[in-house]
All heavy atoms as an XYZ file, in Angstrom:
834
protein
N     123.097     95.581     61.747
C     122.507     96.885     62.056
C     122.530     97.167     63.508
O     122.180     96.261     64.268
C     121.167     96.913     61.584
C     120.520     98.306     61.854
S     118.942     98.813     61.212
C     118.017     97.550     60.637
N     122.861     98.267     63.961
C     123.111     98.592     65.373
C     122.302     99.981     65.572
O     122.475    100.942     64.850
C     124.422     98.815     65.652
C     124.734     98.928     67.246
C     126.274     98.898     67.602
O     126.934     97.973     67.069
O     126.568     99.934     68.298
N     121.391     99.960     66.574
C     120.657    101.135     66.901
C     120.922    101.528     68.207
O     120.916    100.807     69.153
C     119.085    100.843     66.669
C     118.774    100.427     65.200
C     118.213    102.063     67.024
C     117.361     99.959     65.062
N     121.064    102.875     68.415
C     121.387    103.352     69.732
C     120.305    104.446     70.079
O     120.092    105.405     69.262
C     122.660    103.957     69.698
C     123.223    104.467     71.089
C     124.643    105.040     71.135
N     124.469    106.451     71.637
C     125.353    107.365     71.533
N     126.396    107.185     70.650
N     125.189    108.466     72.155
N     119.694    104.257     71.175
C     118.682    105.341     71.654
C     119.289    106.169     72.776
O     119.852    105.594     73.621
C     117.310    104.564     72.207
O     117.759    103.621     73.009
C     116.594    103.995     71.011
N     118.973    107.246     72.702
C     119.465    108.344     73.716
C     118.338    108.605     74.750
O     118.695    108.826     75.882
C     120.052    109.586     73.107
C     121.318    109.317     72.224
C     121.785    110.606     71.620
O     121.215    111.746     71.876
O     122.696    110.381     70.742
N     117.215    108.694     74.263
C     116.099    108.987     75.288
C     114.828    108.125     74.697
O     114.573    107.781     73.608
C     115.679    110.448     75.084
C     116.772    111.309     75.595
C     116.358    112.759     75.548
N     117.336    113.622     76.041
C     118.182    114.508     75.287
N     117.970    114.457     74.039
N     119.080    115.213     75.766
N     114.099    107.842     75.833
C     112.903    107.041     75.475
C     111.692    107.756     76.293
O     111.896    108.446     77.237
C     112.887    105.545     75.862
C     113.265    105.410     77.351
C     113.930    104.928     74.987
C     113.224    103.979     77.735
N     110.466    107.425     75.906
C     109.272    107.734     76.540
C     109.163    109.219     76.953
O     109.282    110.117     76.052
N     109.005    109.709     78.165
C     108.806    111.106     78.481
C     110.075    112.006     78.412
O     109.931    113.260     78.365
C     108.211    111.141     79.980
C     106.953    110.660     80.225
C     105.904    111.680     79.888
N     104.536    111.063     80.168
C     103.482    111.691     79.843
N     103.558    112.831     79.379
N     102.300    111.127     80.163
N     111.213    111.316     78.226
C     112.425    112.053     78.037
C     112.691    112.644     76.679
O     113.496    113.481     76.484
C     113.641    111.235     78.410
C     113.567    110.828     79.887
O     112.930    111.613     80.755
O     114.104    109.755     80.290
N     111.856    112.177     75.728
C     112.139    112.592     74.197
C     111.370    113.924     74.089
O     110.589    114.358     74.924
C     111.442    111.609     73.300
O     110.020    111.492     73.522
C     112.000    110.194     73.549
N     111.641    114.624     72.993
C     111.034    115.901     72.707
C     109.459    115.703     72.506
O     108.686    116.540     73.041
C     111.564    116.442     71.376
O     112.827    116.795     71.499
N     109.054    114.700     71.880
C     107.641    114.329     71.626
C     107.003    114.091     73.089
O     105.898    114.630     73.287
C     107.544    113.124     70.856
C     106.013    112.766     70.554
C     105.267    113.623     69.863
C     105.527    111.491     71.092
C     103.908    113.247     69.584
C     104.129    111.308     70.922
C     103.388    112.133     70.103
O     102.097    111.714     69.881
N     107.667    113.380     73.997
C     107.171    113.195     75.406
C     106.981    114.379     76.182
O     106.043    114.585     76.822
N     107.964    115.334     75.949
C     107.785    116.660     76.636
C     106.683    117.494     76.045
O     105.998    118.242     76.848
C     109.162    117.394     76.563
C     110.304    116.672     77.360
C     111.517    117.406     77.341
C     112.515    116.648     78.098
N     113.837    117.267     78.272
N     106.322    117.466     74.814
C     105.279    118.172     74.290
C     104.045    117.503     74.825
O     103.120    118.332     75.271
C     105.283    118.002     72.678
C     106.541    118.833     72.134
C     104.005    118.519     72.145
C     106.778    118.642     70.676
N     103.853    116.299     74.905
C     102.627    115.654     75.501
C     102.548    116.019     76.900
O     101.416    116.322     77.298
C     102.785    114.153     75.233
C     102.672    113.710     73.774
C     101.696    113.319     76.181
C     102.861    112.242     73.560
N     103.655    116.023     77.572
C     103.435    116.434     78.998
C     103.065    117.890     79.220
O     102.297    118.152     80.106
C     104.950    116.214     79.745
C     104.902    116.562     81.216
C     106.284    116.158     81.744
O     106.906    115.355     81.275
O     106.581    116.764     82.887
N     103.477    118.809     78.291
C     103.032    120.228     78.426
C     101.563    120.335     78.015
O     100.912    121.103     78.773
C     103.991    121.008     77.402
N     101.167    119.537     77.137
C      99.752    119.545     76.760
C      98.818    119.000     77.925
O      97.828    119.704     78.318
C      99.470    118.834     75.364
C      98.031    118.603     75.174
C     100.069    119.395     74.216
N      99.305    117.960     78.494
C      98.502    117.380     79.706
C      98.571    118.448     80.830
O      97.588    118.578     81.512
C      99.240    116.174     80.089
C      98.993    114.958     79.124
C      99.712    113.699     79.584
O     100.735    113.722     80.410
O      99.569    112.660     78.973
N      99.689    119.140     81.131
C      99.705    120.178     82.145
C      98.646    121.268     81.763
O      98.133    121.813     82.717
C     101.092    120.634     82.318
C     101.305    121.761     83.267
C     100.878    121.304     84.741
O     100.994    120.143     85.103
N     100.396    122.268     85.473
N      98.638    121.713     80.550
C      97.729    122.795     80.120
C      96.310    122.270     80.480
O      95.501    123.199     80.781
C      97.981    123.149     78.668
N      95.976    121.103     80.170
C      94.698    120.567     80.507
C      94.365    120.578     81.832
O      93.204    121.000     82.277
C      94.485    119.219     79.925
C      93.998    119.091     78.552
C      92.565    119.656     78.295
O      91.749    119.385     79.021
O      92.502    120.545     77.332
N      95.285    120.321     82.724
C      95.162    120.318     84.217
C      95.061    121.731     84.777
O      94.373    121.773     85.790
C      96.230    119.509     84.896
C      96.203    118.060     84.726
C      97.109    117.265     85.659
N      98.506    117.661     85.370
C      99.333    116.954     84.542
N      98.891    116.001     83.949
N     100.547    117.433     84.415
N      95.529    122.697     84.139
C      95.587    124.056     84.579
C      94.601    124.930     84.012
O      94.827    125.945     83.550
C      96.997    124.499     84.438
O      97.251    124.743     83.050
N      93.287    124.350     83.903
C      92.255    125.211     83.322
C      91.835    126.246     84.198
O      91.818    126.195     85.415
C      91.094    124.247     83.102
C      91.378    123.196     81.910
C      90.426    122.137     81.849
N      89.245    122.629     81.706
C      88.127    121.957     81.354
N      88.212    120.674     81.229
N      86.962    122.411     81.184
N      91.522    127.375     83.510
C      91.046    128.491     84.311
C      89.671    128.286     84.951
O      88.943    127.562     84.628
C      90.855    129.690     83.371
N      89.591    128.902     86.128
C      88.383    128.738     87.043
C      87.083    129.069     86.165
O      86.095    128.354     86.248
C      88.404    129.609     88.188
C      89.972    129.857     88.358
C      90.369    129.767     86.923
N      87.113    129.977     85.289
C      85.912    130.490     84.477
C      85.784    129.373     83.468
O      84.512    129.229     83.165
C      86.145    131.868     83.965
C      87.216    131.811     82.783
C      84.837    132.376     83.409
N      86.758    128.753     82.965
C      86.488    127.630     82.134
C      85.800    126.376     82.746
O      84.873    125.913     82.225
C      87.817    127.249     81.522
C      87.668    126.340     80.218
C      89.039    126.120     79.516
O      90.048    126.703     79.914
N      88.941    125.348     78.606
N      86.175    126.194     84.039
C      85.546    125.064     84.755
C      83.976    125.419     84.997
O      83.088    124.608     84.788
C      86.256    124.844     86.131
C      87.458    124.079     85.931
C      88.006    123.660     87.294
N      89.417    123.830     87.292
C      90.202    124.698     87.874
N      89.636    125.540     88.688
N      91.454    124.649     87.753
N      83.767    126.706     85.243
C      82.414    127.108     85.507
C      81.657    127.018     84.176
O      80.490    126.617     84.157
C      82.334    128.610     85.923
C      80.971    129.166     86.055
C      80.029    128.466     87.168
C      81.047    130.643     86.431
N      82.202    127.326     83.064
C      81.592    127.366     81.687
C      81.287    125.842     81.422
O      80.174    125.525     80.797
C      82.495    128.024     80.709
N      82.130    124.939     81.703
C      81.970    123.398     81.486
C      80.775    122.946     82.268
O      79.887    122.369     81.804
C      83.147    122.672     81.693
C      84.264    123.006     80.836
O      84.019    123.507     79.741
O      85.384    122.503     81.165
N      80.760    123.406     83.458
C      79.483    122.999     84.419
C      78.221    123.617     83.788
O      77.090    122.891     83.723
C      79.710    123.487     85.873
C      78.809    122.852     86.830
C      79.247    123.115     88.284
N      79.504    124.484     88.534
C      80.572    124.886     89.133
N      81.389    124.072     89.507
N      80.763    126.247     89.372
N      78.215    124.775     83.500
C      77.026    125.541     82.912
C      76.610    124.881     81.642
O      75.320    124.792     81.352
C      77.145    127.016     82.694
C      77.254    127.773     84.049
C      77.531    129.160     83.722
C      76.004    127.613     84.964
N      77.670    124.488     80.760
C      77.323    123.812     79.488
C      76.541    122.425     79.737
O      75.610    122.072     78.888
C      78.561    123.541     78.721
N      76.864    121.767     80.831
C      76.093    120.517     81.142
C      74.672    120.780     81.428
O      73.690    120.109     81.041
N      74.334    121.924     82.186
C      72.960    122.377     82.485
C      72.329    122.778     81.165
O      70.975    122.679     80.999
C      72.888    123.424     83.408
C      73.473    122.924     84.885
C      74.276    123.690     85.501
C      72.885    121.744     85.375
C      74.846    123.281     86.705
C      73.212    121.396     86.692
C      74.118    122.078     87.308
O      74.679    121.690     88.594
N      72.954    123.335     80.196
C      72.421    123.909     78.925
C      71.861    122.830     78.174
O      70.735    122.997     77.518
C      73.481    124.683     78.195
C      73.039    125.258     76.976
C      72.203    126.351     77.102
C      74.254    125.785     76.027
N      72.327    121.623     78.169
C      71.791    120.464     77.473
C      70.519    120.220     78.033
O      69.425    120.054     77.281
C      72.656    119.287     77.624
C      71.990    118.022     77.005
C      74.021    119.576     76.864
N      70.328    120.153     79.456
C      68.938    119.746     79.969
C      67.987    120.906     79.653
O      66.738    120.665     79.436
C      69.034    119.566     81.422
C      69.934    118.339     81.688
C      71.110    118.448     82.397
C      69.443    117.125     81.353
C      71.933    117.439     82.757
C      70.279    115.912     81.604
C      71.468    116.095     82.210
O      72.176    115.109     82.676
N      68.521    122.199     79.703
C      67.552    123.299     79.483
C      67.102    123.218     77.951
O      65.832    123.498     77.751
C      68.301    124.537     79.702
C      67.536    125.798     79.286
C      66.402    126.310     80.048
C      67.837    126.543     78.060
C      65.634    127.402     79.731
C      67.044    127.629     77.649
C      66.096    128.131     78.451
N      67.970    122.894     77.074
C      67.590    122.938     75.650
C      66.616    121.772     75.394
O      65.588    122.054     74.602
C      68.872    122.710     74.725
N      66.761    120.554     75.935
C      65.846    119.559     75.759
C      64.503    119.872     76.393
O      63.299    119.677     75.818
C      66.312    118.309     76.389
C      67.610    117.645     75.618
C      68.059    116.510     76.303
C      67.216    117.336     74.193
N      64.487    120.464     77.607
C      63.267    120.881     78.260
C      62.500    121.820     77.578
O      61.246    121.831     77.303
N      63.222    122.911     76.947
C      62.589    123.889     76.235
C      61.952    123.408     74.887
O      60.842    123.802     74.366
C      63.706    125.016     75.831
N      62.704    122.335     74.306
C      62.174    121.739     73.011
C      60.927    121.048     73.356
O      59.939    121.115     72.510
C      63.204    120.820     72.495
N      60.827    120.344     74.427
C      59.728    119.502     74.887
C      58.435    120.495     75.029
O      57.469    120.195     74.585
C      59.985    118.614     75.925
C      58.700    117.962     76.526
C      60.856    117.522     75.691
N      58.803    121.495     75.715
C      57.625    122.476     76.017
C      57.255    123.081     74.764
O      56.086    123.244     74.535
C      58.260    123.534     77.140
C      57.286    124.582     77.436
C      56.173    123.915     78.213
C      57.898    125.683     78.197
N      58.213    123.418     73.840
C      57.803    124.026     72.517
C      56.899    123.119     71.753
O      55.888    123.509     71.248
C      59.046    124.380     71.715
O      59.845    125.264     72.538
C      58.767    125.138     70.410
N      57.261    121.847     71.723
C      56.456    120.877     70.994
C      55.031    120.736     71.659
O      54.102    120.594     70.983
C      57.232    119.532     70.975
C      56.403    118.581     70.128
C      56.386    118.637     68.700
C      55.634    117.538     70.764
C      55.718    117.783     67.836
C      54.960    116.630     69.875
C      54.895    116.798     68.437
O      54.245    115.926     67.728
N      55.067    120.591     72.964
C      53.807    120.503     73.587
C      52.729    121.695     73.429
O      51.593    121.510     73.251
C      53.869    120.315     75.166
C      54.486    119.000     75.543
C      54.788    118.991     77.022
C      53.672    117.713     75.153
N      53.419    122.898     73.255
C      52.563    124.213     73.170
C      52.199    124.344     71.578
O      51.148    124.763     71.386
C      53.356    125.377     73.641
C      53.514    125.478     75.158
C      54.357    126.587     75.531
C      52.110    125.370     75.935
N      53.091    123.943     70.716
C      52.941    124.305     69.350
C      52.572    123.168     68.449
O      52.003    123.283     67.374
C      54.189    124.985     68.693
O      55.218    124.137     68.749
C      54.469    126.267     69.471
N      53.031    121.938     68.823
C      52.836    120.717     67.932
C      53.494    120.896     66.710
O      53.158    120.314     65.745
C      51.394    120.357     67.751
C      50.649    120.039     68.985
C      50.975    118.660     69.552
N      50.293    118.313     70.661
C      50.651    117.677     71.729
N      51.861    117.051     71.673
N      49.842    117.336     72.709
N      54.544    121.763     66.648
C      55.356    122.129     65.349
C      56.698    121.525     65.397
O      57.488    122.022     66.337
C      55.312    123.601     65.093
C      55.821    123.975     63.784
O      56.283    123.162     63.061
O      56.097    125.258     63.588
N      57.008    120.693     64.581
C      58.425    120.014     64.771
C      59.438    120.929     64.271
O      60.537    120.964     64.789
C      58.374    118.648     63.926
O      58.047    118.898     62.580
N      59.127    121.763     63.375
C      60.124    122.812     62.927
C      60.455    123.846     64.046
O      61.694    124.069     64.267
C      59.647    123.627     61.675
C      59.901    122.776     60.497
C      59.361    123.755     59.333
N      59.521    122.977     58.104
C      59.506    123.486     56.804
N      59.269    124.668     56.720
N      59.687    122.710     55.826
N      59.578    124.279     64.808
C      59.755    125.140     65.918
C      60.609    124.427     67.035
O      61.474    124.996     67.597
C      58.419    125.597     66.513
N      60.309    123.119     67.222
C      60.943    122.359     68.192
C      62.534    122.205     67.851
O      63.379    122.403     68.687
C      60.313    120.946     68.362
O      58.895    121.079     68.644
C      60.973    120.075     69.421
N      62.675    121.729     66.494
C      64.039    121.785     66.146
C      64.857    123.038     66.119
O      65.997    123.163     66.423
C      64.122    121.173     64.714
C      63.613    119.725     64.747
C      65.558    121.279     63.992
C      63.307    119.069     63.399
N      64.197    124.156     65.838
C      64.753    125.459     65.882
C      65.190    125.805     67.329
O      66.298    126.355     67.585
C      63.749    126.580     65.403
O      63.423    126.313     64.122
N      64.290    125.487     68.354
C      64.708    125.662     69.728
C      66.007    124.987     70.051
O      66.933    125.380     70.748
C      63.590    125.332     70.662
C      64.026    125.248     72.160
C      62.462    126.266     70.588
N      66.003    123.679     69.650
C      67.281    122.752     69.888
C      68.413    123.386     69.323
O      69.469    123.623     69.907
C      67.117    121.345     69.489
C      65.883    120.663     70.293
C      68.357    120.539     69.580
C      65.520    119.367     69.889
N      68.370    123.923     68.065
C      69.462    124.427     67.321
C      69.902    125.814     68.023
O      71.081    125.898     68.207
C      69.156    124.642     65.887
C      69.013    123.303     65.132
C      70.211    125.593     65.237
C      68.419    123.459     63.797
N      69.051    126.619     68.331
C      69.352    127.934     68.944
C      69.973    127.629     70.297
O      71.027    128.283     70.656
C      68.165    128.869     68.987
C      68.481    130.112     69.778
C      67.722    129.253     67.624
N      69.427    126.898     71.064
C      69.842    126.687     72.423
C      71.145    125.993     72.516
O      72.030    126.194     73.243
C      68.841    125.820     73.274
N      71.409    124.898     71.601
C      72.599    124.148     71.426
C      73.655    124.993     70.890
O      74.911    124.814     71.252
N      73.480    126.036     69.947
C      74.431    126.821     69.353
C      75.083    127.821     70.254
O      76.027    128.251     69.985
C      73.828    127.361     68.082
N      74.433    128.061     71.389
C      74.922    128.948     72.348
C      76.350    128.555     72.619
O      77.283    129.465     72.762
C      74.075    129.034     73.484
S      74.567    130.038     74.804
N      76.616    127.361     73.006
C      77.821    126.897     73.391
C      78.702    127.646     74.271
O      79.888    128.148     73.939
N      78.276    127.687     75.503
C      78.998    128.401     76.484
C      80.433    127.948     76.664
O      81.450    128.690     76.541
C      78.312    128.327     77.889
C      76.966    128.936     77.832
C      79.236    128.863     79.068
C      76.217    128.766     79.108
N      80.530    126.561     76.841
C      81.879    125.894     76.851
C      82.744    126.030     75.736
O      83.935    126.445     75.721
N      82.112    125.820     74.591
C      82.879    125.960     73.267
C      83.285    127.342     72.963
O      84.427    127.492     72.421
N      82.469    128.313     73.249
C      82.815    129.674     73.018
C      84.119    130.107     73.905
O      84.935    130.771     73.379
N      84.089    129.694     75.164
C      85.241    130.051     76.072
C      86.453    129.370     75.538
O      87.562    130.018     75.465
C      84.876    129.753     77.503
C      85.955    130.095     78.401
N      86.047    131.572     78.576
C      86.867    129.535     78.997
C      87.205    131.601     79.530
N      87.632    130.455     79.753
N      86.491    128.045     75.147
C      87.527    127.383     74.837
C      88.153    128.022     73.490
O      89.414    128.098     73.275
C      87.266    125.839     74.613
N      87.297    128.345     72.641
C      87.666    128.962     71.211
C      88.305    130.239     71.587
O      89.327    130.500     70.924
C      86.492    129.125     70.271
N      87.683    131.009     72.398
C      88.346    132.301     72.740
C      89.826    132.134     73.457
O      90.763    132.833     73.043
N      89.840    131.172     74.217
C      91.164    130.968     74.887
C      92.222    130.483     73.699
O      93.240    130.975     73.673
C      91.188    129.748     75.987
C      90.999    130.374     77.281
O      91.027    131.709     77.506
N      90.660    129.615     78.226
N      91.756    129.653     72.918
C      92.663    129.198     71.843
C      93.155    130.344     70.873
O      94.262    130.390     70.472
C      91.970    128.103     70.850
O      91.676    126.969     71.660
N      92.229    131.328     70.638
C      92.621    132.361     69.797
C      93.499    133.327     70.515
O      94.501    133.763     69.920
N      93.286    133.488     71.850
C      94.182    134.444     72.592
C      95.577    133.776     72.714
O      96.626    134.389     72.724
C      93.675    134.738     73.923
C      92.481    135.597     73.823
C      91.977    136.015     75.154
N      91.242    134.989     75.983
C      89.954    134.751     75.906
N      89.244    135.546     75.093
N      89.463    133.824     76.536
N      95.611    132.453     72.905
C      96.871    131.781     72.993
C      97.684    131.711     71.631
O      98.862    132.074     71.622
C      96.706    130.176     73.572
C      96.274    130.318     75.016
C      97.965    129.529     73.368
C      95.892    128.887     75.579
N      96.963    131.658     70.568
C      97.474    131.777     69.217
C      98.009    133.179     68.940
O      99.134    133.328     68.407
N      97.302    134.183     69.410
C      97.757    135.508     69.053
C      98.955    135.799     69.892
O      99.913    136.404     69.511
C      96.707    136.509     69.502
C      97.158    137.954     69.261
C      95.946    138.900     69.506
N      96.452    140.222     69.291
C      95.758    141.155     68.871
N      94.606    140.915     68.413
N      96.270    142.388     68.726
N      99.055    135.301     71.171
C     100.252    135.445     71.996
C     101.469    134.789     71.324
O     102.573    135.317     71.283
C     100.014    134.914     73.457
N     101.205    133.532     70.761
C     102.289    132.800     70.116
C     102.844    133.575     68.953
O     104.070    133.604     68.677
C     101.756    131.443     69.684
N     101.923    134.306     68.231
C     102.313    135.056     66.984
C     103.303    136.203     67.485
O     104.077    136.725     66.762
C     101.210    135.538     66.150
C     100.656    134.606     65.278
C      99.605    135.034     64.312
N      98.439    135.724     64.966
C      97.336    135.140     65.349
N      97.181    133.843     65.287
N      96.466    135.847     65.985
N     102.979    136.736     68.673
C     103.782    137.765     69.241
C     105.032    137.332     69.870
O     105.833    137.996     70.438
N     105.272    135.902     69.881
C     106.512    135.440     70.621
C     106.414    134.935     71.920
O     107.401    134.531     72.617
N     105.143    134.944     72.561
C     104.903    134.436     73.826
C     104.258    133.073     73.830
O     103.348    132.892     73.172
C     104.172    135.447     74.657
N     104.677    132.148     74.624
C     104.095    130.877     74.739
C     103.283    130.823     75.985
O     103.800    130.930     77.191
C     105.050    129.681     74.624
C     105.744    129.763     73.206
C     104.293    128.358     74.824
C     106.791    128.792     73.234
N     101.864    130.578     76.014
C     101.123    130.496     77.101
C     100.715    129.025     77.370
O     100.167    128.412     76.326
C      99.821    131.383     76.960
C      99.012    131.305     78.273
C     100.232    132.817     76.692
N     100.906    128.428     78.432
C     100.690    127.074     78.701
C      99.279    126.703     78.860
O      98.923    125.520     78.689
C     101.520    126.596     80.011
C     102.959    126.613     79.720
C     103.700    126.223     81.066
C     103.515    124.815     81.329
N     104.265    124.408     82.473
N      98.460    127.551     79.191
C      96.951    127.185     79.351
C      96.113    128.360     79.812
O      96.560    129.415     80.052
N      94.801    128.077     79.890
C      93.944    129.100     80.172
C      94.012    129.603     81.454
O      93.820    130.912     81.656
N      94.524    128.982     82.481
C      94.707    129.414     83.818
C      95.813    130.629     83.821
O      95.483    131.689     84.396
C      95.083    128.322     84.856
C      95.354    128.854     86.234
C      94.298    129.438     86.898
C      96.070    127.655     87.021
N      96.776    130.393     83.098
C      97.889    131.370     83.070
C      97.419    132.588     82.234
O      97.862    133.705     82.581
C      99.085    130.636     82.436
C      99.555    129.541     83.344
C      99.312    128.286     82.845
C     100.208    129.641     84.486
C      99.822    127.114     83.583
C     100.531    128.546     85.228
C     100.302    127.340     84.767
N      96.669    132.367     81.217
C      96.187    133.404     80.410
C      95.268    134.325     81.343
O      95.454    135.538     81.162
C      95.412    132.815     79.261
C      94.944    133.810     78.145
C      96.233    134.350     77.358
C      94.100    133.092     77.173
N      94.461    133.694     82.069
C      93.572    134.445     82.981
C      94.294    135.241     83.966
O      94.055    136.404     84.320
C      92.511    133.560     83.651
C      91.427    134.315     84.320
C      90.397    133.408     84.743
O      89.578    132.848     83.941
O      90.269    133.021     86.002
N      95.322    134.613     84.511
C      96.235    135.363     85.598
C      96.906    136.482     84.992
O      96.989    137.496     85.642
C      97.163    134.369     86.152
C      96.604    133.353     87.141
C      97.565    132.340     87.585
O      98.585    132.195     87.202
N      97.098    131.476     88.603
N      97.361    136.343     83.644
C      98.112    137.385     82.986
C      97.141    138.600     82.843
O      97.534    139.706     83.078
C      98.564    136.871     81.632
C      99.369    137.801     80.841
C     100.625    138.408     81.450
C      99.670    137.278     79.484
N      95.894    138.250     82.533
C      94.901    139.339     82.209
C      94.524    140.122     83.417
O      94.219    141.242     83.396
C      93.614    138.713     81.559
N      94.490    139.435     84.658
C      94.065    140.027     85.841
C      95.232    140.732     86.660
O      95.109    141.175     87.680
C      93.417    138.944     86.849
O      94.407    138.021     87.263
N      96.507    140.594     86.069
C      97.613    141.194     86.666
C      98.116    140.429     87.986
O      98.644    140.850     88.809
N      98.027    139.096     87.865
C      98.378    138.255     88.969
C      99.813    138.266     89.249
O     100.659    138.338     88.430
C      98.057    136.831     88.559
C      98.369    135.886     89.736
C      97.740    135.648     90.811
C      99.463    135.028     89.502
C      98.086    134.694     91.807
C      99.944    134.080     90.464
C      99.252    133.973     91.510
O      99.478    132.984     92.571
N     100.257    138.578     90.444
C     101.644    138.768     90.953
C     102.091    137.509     91.386
O     103.417    137.211     91.370
C     101.726    139.805     92.001
C     101.222    141.189     91.510
C     102.280    141.940     90.813
N     101.900    143.347     90.521
C     101.530    143.721     89.226
N     101.681    142.895     88.209
N     101.136    144.909     89.089
N     101.424    136.641     92.019
C     101.917    135.361     92.587
C     102.648    135.592     93.885
O     102.796    136.593     94.385
N     103.163    134.381     94.384
C     103.940    134.426     95.668
C     105.310    133.991     95.433
O     105.628    133.001     94.914
C     103.202    133.612     96.643
O     103.312    132.185     96.207
N     106.195    134.981     95.563
C     107.585    134.718     95.477
C     108.239    135.620     94.602
O     108.983    136.253     93.996
């Protein structure tokens, strides 16, 4: 048996897809970075509000409700889901958008340099 390889690693179609996905992750929109940072603070806010609720009411159901409502807000998740939906809609229309940064630039009418 003789096997001949024409491409390996990053040179293959699969490797190029992985590279495109990695590039899309690196080119996140500024608003998405802000949302990620705020989502980190949201966790502390939710836990603090839950502790305060428990101290004031001594009601575990109310405390759990606060955690659920504050956690369900999902600033970061909501933005990522919105971007995914917009990228999917663009793909159905025949346009491929590499990431959230480019989507945001498209929406703002970015002209670029060159």
